[in-house]
N, C-alpha and C positions, 0 to 999 in steps of 0.2 A: 841750465835752469834760464840764463840769458835767453838762450833762444826760444825757448817755450814761453816764456813771458812775451817775448816780440810777437811769436803766433799767436797768442791768445789774445793781444792786441789788435792785429791784422784781423783775426776773424772776430770780433766785437765790431770792428770798422766795416767787415764786410756784411756783416748783419743788418747795422743799424743804417748803410746805405742802399747797396746794390740788392740787397735780400729784401728789404723793406718794399723798397720802389716796387720791386716785381710784384711781390704779394698785395699790394694795393692796387696794380692793375689785372691781375690775374691770380685768384685765390686759388692754391691745393686742390688737387679732386676730393680729399677728405681732411679732415682736423688731425688725426692721427694714422699713423702706418703701424703696424707690429707686423713680427715673423709669424708663422700660423701655429706656431705656440703662445702667443702672446705677448712675445719679448718686444718691448718697444724698440722701433727703428728710428734712431734720428734723422734728419733731413741730410747732412754731411757728417762724415768720418775726417778727421784728420790726426796727425801725431799727436793732441791731446787726448785722444781716446786709446792711446796704446803707451801712455810714457810710463804707467805701473807696472806693465809686463816687463820680463827680463828676458833676454833674448834668449839666453844659454840655458838658464833653469825651467822656461815655458815653453820654448817652442824647440831651440836645438837643432841637431842635426839629424837625417835619416839613419834609419838603423842605430840609433844611439839614443839613450834615455834623456829625456820622458817621449820620445818616439812619435810626438805630434807630426812630424812631417813625412813619417812612414815609418814601418816595420823594417824596410832592409834600405842598405845604403844607396842602390842604385835604382831602385823601384823599377818602373817600366822600361828603363832603358837597358835594363838587363834582362828582364825576363817580364812579358805582359801578363795581365791578368789571368785566371781562369774563367774560359766563357763557358758559361752553361745555360740551357735551355730546359726550365722542368717540361719533364716529359714522363709520360706513364698515362696509357689508359686501356680501357677493353679488356680483351684478352692478353695472355703473354704473346701470342703472335703477332698481335696489333702493334704492342709495344718493342717490341724485337726491330720491327720494319721500322718504327720510327726512332729508335736508337742505332742503329746501322744506317737511316738515312741523314740524321744529322751529323754522327762520325764522319761521312762523306763529304760532308758540307764544311769540314775543318772545324768542329766543336771537339775540344780536346777532353772536356769533363761530363760524365752522363749525371743527371740530375733527377732522381725517379720519385715518382707520384705513387702513391698507394691509394686505392678505393676506402671508402667510410667502412665496409665491413672489416677487411685486413687490419685498419689502423684501432678498429675497436676489439680485434680477436676474435671475431667469427667466422666461419667458413662459409663461403658462396651459397650453399645447400641450407643454410639457416634459414628458419624463416624471418628472423629480424634480418637478414639481409637483402629481402626481395625488394626489388627496385632501385637497389643501391650497388650493384655488381657493376664493374668497369666503369663507374659514371664520374667520377672525382679523381680518378688515377687507377693502377691496373691491379686486376683481381691475382692476390698470390693466397694461395691455399696451401702446397706443399713445395717440396723442394723443386719438384718436376715443373712447376712454373717457372721459379728462377734458372732452370735449364735452359727452358724454352725462350725466355728472355734475353739470357746473355749466350743464346747459340750464335757461333760463330763470332763471340767478341770476346778475346781471351783477357781475362780479369789481370794479368800482370801487365796489361797495356792500356788502361783507363782508370780514372780515377772515379768511383762512384759517390754520391752524395744522396743518402736515402731519407726520406722525410717520414720518419716514424719515431713515434715515441713510447707510448704504453706498452706495445709488443717489440720493442727494439732490438730485445734480445732473442727473440724468435728469429727475427729476418735478419740477422747479423750472423746468426748460426748457419741459415741456411746460406747464406752467401760464402761463409766459410766453408761448408760443406760443399759448397758448388766448387769453390776453388780447388778443394781435392780432387774433386772429379776431373778438372781440367788440368790436374798436374800443377797446380799455381800453392805454393806454401802459404802458409797464413803472414808467415814475416813479409811476404811480397805483395801483399794486398793493400792497395793504396784508396783512400776514401773516406768518408764520414757518415757516421749514424747522429741523426738530429738529436733523440734519446734526452730531451729536456722537458720533465715531465711537468716542470714547476709551473712553466707558461702555459699547459694543458689547464691546470688549476685557474690559473688568471685569466686566459683568453679563447682557448678553443674548445675544450670540453671535451676532447677525445680522450679523457683517461679511463681507464677501467678499474685501477685496484686503489684504495686508498693511499693517501700521502706517505705514509711510514715503508709499505710494500712497494710501494712507485719509485720511493728513492732509493731502495735497496737494490730494484733492479737496473737502476740508472748507473750505480756506483758499481755493480755486478760488471756491466761493460767496461769501466773506466779501470777496474783491477785487472780484469781478465786480458784486456789489449795491452795494457802496462806489461804483462808478462809475455804474452803472444802475438800481438799483432803491432809492432814497433811502429810502423807505417800507418795507422789508421787514426784518424781524429775520433776521439772516442766521444765527444758531445760538441753540438753545435747552438749553444745558448743563445736562444732566439726572440731577439727583440721585435722582430718583424712581425710575427702574431700579434703581439701588446700592442702594436701600432695599429695593426689593422683593428683591432678591438674597439678602437677609440682614441688611444692615448696620444699624448703629444709629443713631440721630438723629443722634450727633457724627459718625459715620464717612461717613454720608451729605452732611453738610454740607463736611465736610472733603476728600472726595474729590471732591467737585464743584469747591469753590474749586481744588484742584489742578488738576483737568482745565482751569479756566479760565485758570489762569496757563500752561499749557501752550499752549492756543491763543493766548492772546494775546502771547506769546513767538515762538509760529510767523509769527503775522501780521506781528509786528514784523521779523522776518526777512525779510518780502517787501517790506520798505521802507514798510510802512503805519507811519504816527505812530498812538500809541494812541488819540488823540483823535479819529482818522479812522473808528473802527469800534466802539471799546468800547461809546458809547452804543447800538449795534444790537446788542449783544448781550443774550440774557434767559436766564432760568434757570429750572427748574421742580423742586421739591422735592415730595415725598409728604407725606399727612397720614395718620397712621397712628394710635395708638389714645390714647396719654397726652396731652390736650388742652393743659396748661399745658407741657409739654418741647416740644410742637409750636409752639405761640405765642412761646416762649422760643427756640428755634430760628432760627425767620423771623425774630424781632427782632435775636437775635446775627449772622445772615445779612448782612444790611444795613451794620452796623457794621464788621464784618470787611472785607468788599468794597472798605466805601470806603477805609479804611484801607490795605489792600492796594495800591488804585489809586493813591491818593495816595502812598505810603513807598515802594513796591517800585516802580511805573512812572511815577511824576513825572507824573502825568497833571493837565492844566491846566484841562480843561473839565469844570464838575461834572456835566454829564451825564454824562460817562465813570464816575463814582461811583457810579451809581444800579445798584441790584442789584434788576432789575425782575424780580416773579417771577410765574411761573404753578405754580398747585397744585393737586393732584388727588389722589381718593382712593385708597388703597392698594388694590389689588386683593385682597392678602393677606389683609386685614382683614375681606375678605366672606366668607360661610362658605354652605356649602352646607344645612348644617341650619337648621332653622326660619327660610327666607330672608326672611321680612317684618320680622323682627328688623333687618335691614341697613337699612333706611329710618331706624333711630335711629341708626346707626353714619353713615351718610352725612350723615345732618342734623349729626352731630356733627363730621365732616370739613369741612363746610362754613362751620361756627363758627371751627372753628382757623383755617381761611383769611381768613377775615374780619377777627377779631381780629388774627390775623398780619400784617395790610395788604397782601394780596398783589393784584397789577393782573389776574389773571385766575383765575378757579377753574372746575376741572371736577368736577363730582361722579358717582358713577357710580350705576350703577342696582340695586334690592335683588335683580335677577335674576342678576346677573353671577358669581354663585357656580357658577349650572347653564351659563350660556348668554350668548350676546352679548345687549344689552339689548331688550325688545321696546319697541314704540312708547308703549304706555302707562305702561311703567317708565320710560323715558326722560322723559317728560313729567313724571312726579311727580318726578324726579330735579330737572327746572329747575324747577319750581314751588316745589321746598324752597329754593333759592336765592333766587327772587322772594319767598317770603314772609318771608324771613331780612333781605331787601334792606327791603322796604317797610314789614312788621308789627313788626318786634323792637323797634327804636330802636338797634339796633347802629351805623348809622352816622349816627347824632347828633352824636357825638363820635369825636375821633380818638385812635387807640390808647389804648381805655378802659382795658386792663391797666395800662398804666404805673403805675410807684409803688407796685406790690404787692410788699410786700417779698420774697414768694416770687418771682413774676414777674422782679424786677430781678436777685436773687439768682441765679436760674436762669440768664439770659441772660447775665451775666456768667462764671459756671463752665462754660457751652457755649464761651462764647467762647474761655476759657482752654483747653479738652479740643482743641479744633478746632485753635488756633493751636501746640499742642504737637505734632499729628499733621503739620501743615504743615511743621513743622522736621523732622521724622522723614522727609517725604518729598524734602526737598530733600536731606539727608542720603543719600539714596539715590539722587539725580542728578537728580531731577527726577519728574515721573508717568510719562514712558515707561518708564524705566529700573525705577522702583518696581512699575509692571505687568509688565514683562518677567521681574523676577525674581520675581515670585511673591508678592512683599510685601503688595498690596493683597487678592490673591485669599486669602491665608491670614488677614487681619485680618477679612474677610467670613465667612469660614467659620466661624472662632471664634466670632464674634458669632450668626450662624445657628443654631448649634449650641446657644448657652446657652437662647436664645429658645425652640427645639422644646422644650429638655429644661424648661425651666420652664412651658411647657405641659401637657406628658406627664406632670409631676408635680404638676400642679394648682395651682402655686404663682402661674401667672398663670390668671387664669379668663377662658374663653372663654364666653359663656354660649352654651348651647344644644351646645356641644361637649362640653365636659370639665366641664360643671356644667351643670345644669338642662334635662339633654337629656330628650326626649321623641320618641315614636312620629311619624316624620315625615308630614305631610300630602303630597299628591300636587298641584304646581302646575304640572304638565307641560303644561296645555294653555295656560298663561298664557307659557309661554316661547317664544322668536323659534327658528323652526326653518328652517335652512338649504335650499333646493330641493337634492337627491341630485345634479340633473340639472346642476349649474351648470358642471361642468367641461366635458362637451360643448357645452353653450350659449358658453362663455367661447370655446371653443377654434374652433367654427365661426364665431364672429364675428371670430376672429382670421384664420382662414382668407380668409373674406370680404374682410378689409382688404387683406390680402398680394396677392390676385388683382385688385384694383382700382388699389392704390398705383403710382406710378413707380419699377417696381425699380430701373431704369438710376439715377435721382436718389439712391435708398437707397445702391446700392453707393459712386457717388461721394460722399456725405456720409460713409459708414463710413469709407471710405479717406482724407477729411479728417482724420476723428476720429483715425486711427490716425498721421496725419502729424502731428497736433498734441500727441500722447503723445510722441512720437521728440523733438520740438523742445521738450518742457516747456512748451509754451505752456498759458495759462487755457484750461480744457477748456470753457468756459460757451459761448462762440459756437458750437463744434462741433458742441455737443449740441443747439444748438435747430434750426440746419441740419438734423440729422438728423431729430429729432422732427418739424418742421414736414413733410418728407417720409414720415411715418408708418413711419419704422423702429421697430422694438420694444426694450423696455426690454432684454429678453435679448439681441438683436441688438449693443445699443450695450453692454451688460456684457460679452457675449462679445470684444468689441475689445481691452476693459481686461484681461481674464482673459487674452487671449494675449500682451499686454505686459508683465503686472505678474504674472500667478500668483494663484493663492487662498491664503488663510493658513489655516493649521492652528495651533490652540491646543495642539498636542505640544510648541510651544517653550515655551509658560507654565508651569513647576512646578503 
């Protein structure tokens, strides 16, 4: 106490003399500073700002509750994060070439993007798919496409993350069936299905079925993998897309945790013990612009989650407390103007992820403001992570920003604000009801509007956009161009599959799927049988559409 009083007196003296004189000669650039989320940032942080923080209960040691400093005891000194490049475009052949190229460059984990028709459960020859086939990811109609995508890539030697939600059961079924064809048992498969349908209702809109059946499908994956795929992460609960929809850092984390609570409660309602499945959940958060706020968000996320699992769900297994995270460059931070500047932004994103202690990091490519990443741009993005891992000294010590008066104070403030949001969501009756009432959408819309107004007014500077703009150079030859004939190629391939498959077997498995739906069975076994017969994603989803209908967002204010 005596030392703190002495420090307080010294701080007041500094403000009344040195600082006062400086401000009289040269005022600061603006009246008030805040983080991107509007948290006020003080001029200077000292031990006075962290005196209420208890090191052991609030910060602790890595690999030990509350995990603020990291989920593993040695972190990157023992094992680097998994480096992922988001890939997948065009045809299965195109994506296979890109996957093999990235693996040759030293990338240990594949991150798979699907085109919009696949995400919405439509075949490539469906009229609703016209013009969208292979554009924002790879087109996958049947198991035959999966076979080509992973040709020459043994599934027992790679970890595959699949960004798929509404039809996650179908794509996972294809991956399991592909493993069988390669002689890889389900228990040997490692990877993650995103499988986070709630964030689709909140942020992205690529849902198919109403919330009830959608949650059932998500839980089918959790339950099936608990029994059959012990190395598979059954769900990546994804704040990244919530952030991209306009949420600030506090909202992103709060809504991600609220979604996690909803999924855990749904799994428990199926009779699963929290310690049976919680360790198989992973989380994805975005890397935006404010480096220190992002690092503080990541550190706070582990602490809040560990406390939720211990206090709210009474988890006993320490593995259930681990908020294992995959971070990615927020695409909204990459701009089309002066696109090479995005390399600096991407490096900053990687730095946020490393200083924040993530288990996997995706860095975008400089050309993503215009197109899907070209091969050279993807390699540069991967090399960015490799240089930071091996040349910067960032991995020599654990949680190097711990003890920073600013970072610890900001971590604490984010925890308080996130906890307040979680209380509000509970008052709404939980996340599903908060979504249905329009509360979540309203909060995100307000945040998005504030952010856009700050950019348009120039209060928030975006280099090359609202400051330091210049005449644009033409980088067109460096961008990836998708073959305009891909719709026809994929439709022709699909027709060939339909012609040579056993149509009677397909009809039989689809009828079996209908029966499983009517009995409210776990649908994964029926899905696997259907994809083995080369039933298409459109045919399988049509069965579910016929039984459950489609969801319209008109019911959400």
